[in-house]
N, C-alpha and C positions, 0 to 999 in steps of 0.2 A: 504494500500500500504506500503511495507517495507521501512524502513528508514535506511540509511547507514551513519556511521560517517567515515570520511576520515582522515587518519593519515599520516603525512609527516615525513620521517626519518631525523635524524640529518645529517648535511652536513659532508661529508668525507673531509679529509685534502686537497684534490686536486679539490674539487667541488666548483663552485660558485653558482650553483642552484641545487635544489634537482632533482634526477633522477625520472621521472614519473613511471618507471618500478618498483621502490621500494615502491611506495605508498601502503598502506593497507586499504581496505574497510571492516569495521566491521558492520555486519548486526545486527540491534537491534531486540529484541523480543526473543521468546522462541527458544532455540537451541535443537532440538530433539535428535541429536546424543550426545550432552553433557549430556542430561538427561539419555539416555539409556546406553552409554558407556563413562562415564566421563574420566577415565584414558587414554583411547585411543584417545579421542578428544583432551585432553591436550597435548598428545605426537604429534599428527598430527599438532596442532597449535604451537608447540615448546614453550609451556608455562612451562618451567622446574621448576621454583620456585613454581608456582601454583600447579604443579603436586605433588611436595614433601609436600606442605602444605595440599593438599587434602588427600594424602595417610596417613599422620600422623593423621589428624583430623578424618578420617574414622576409622583408627585403634583404636584411643582413644575412639571414640563413640561406636564401636562394643564391646570393652572391658568393657566400662561403662554399656552398656545395659545388657551384660551377668552377670556382677558383681551385678547389681541391681536385677537379678533374674526374669526378664520379660519373658513372654511367647514368643515363636518364632514368632507368628503372630504379636505381638506388636512390636517386634524388626524389623520385615520386614516392617511394616507400618512406623516406624520412619525412617528407611533407605530409603524408597521410598519417603518420604516427603523431606528428605535431597537431594535426587537426583532431585526431582522436583524443589527445590529451586536453585540447581546448574544449571539446564536447563534454569531457568528464569534469572539467573545472569551471564550466561556464557559470554555475550558480555561485561559486566562490568569487569570481570576477564581479558579478552583480552585487553580492554582499559587500565586497571591498569598496566598490564605488559608493554604495549607500552609506557605509560607515565613514568614508572620506567626506561625504556631504553632511555629516553630523546626524544621520538617522540612527535611531536606537532599535535594538531588537526587542519587540514587544512580546514575542512568544513563539511557540512551535506547535503546529497542528498536523495531525495525521488524518488524511481524507483521500477518497478515491478521485474526486474532481475538485477543480478550483472553486466552484460555487459552494460546494459542501464544506470546503475548508474555511471559506468566509463565514458561513453560517455558524460553524462550530466555534470559530475564534470569537466572533462578536457576541455569541450567546454567553460565553464565559467571560468576555470582557465587560459586558453590561453587569453581570453578577459581581465582578470584582470592583467595579467603579464605586467611588465613595458617593453616598447619597447625601444630598444637601438636607440639612436639618430644617424641617418645616414646623416643628413643634417647639414652643418656647421651652427653655431649659427648666427643669424641675427644681424648685427651691425647697429646702427642707422645712417641714412644719415644726414650729417651736410651740410646745405646750406650756401653758402657764401653770398647770396643776402638776404637783410632784408625781413621779412614777412610783407606784407601790411595788415593792419587791418582797418576796417571801422571806421570812425571818430565818428559817432553818432549812438545811438541805433536805431534810426528811419530808418537807412539804411539796417537793417537786414531784410531778407525776412521772411514771416510768417512761423512759425514752426521751425526756426533755432535759436539756442541760442548762445549767445556770448561765446567766449573762456574764460576759467577761468583766472582771474587776469587782464583782459583787462578793459579799462575804460568803464563807463556807458554811 
C-alpha cells in the first residue's frame, strides 16, 4: 500500500493557521514518469533548482562518458541506471525542495489512492486541531458557610477516604 508524506506550507503574513488547500502529499516509492521523462517531471512539479542540477549533472556525465571513449551501448546503460536511480529518489528530491522552501512535514498517511490519503490525513488533522474555547472559563465557587467534616475516622462510610489535610 502506498505511503504519502504530508507537507505543510509556511504561514503567510496574514494567516494564523495553514490553509489545507496548500498542503502537498508526496507519494513514496518509484516514480515512473520521473524515471522515463525526468526533465518534464521536474518542470511539472516546479522543482526548478533540481531541474538545473539534473541538467548540469547529465551534461557533465554525457561529456565524461564520451571523453572516456565508451561504446554507445555502455553509455546508454549508464544513463539508464542514472534514470532508474532518479525514479527511485524522485520523492526525496521533492521533499528536499519542500524543506528548502521552509515547508514542514505534517504527517505520514498510508492509503491506496491520493484522495483517500487526503481524507485520512485531514480527518485526523481536524481531530488533533486545538478547539477554540467558546465557553467562559469556570470560576471556583466560594462558600460563605464552613464545611462540616466528620470528627473521627470511624464515621467514614466504607470505601470513602478522608479529605487531604483533615485530621485522622
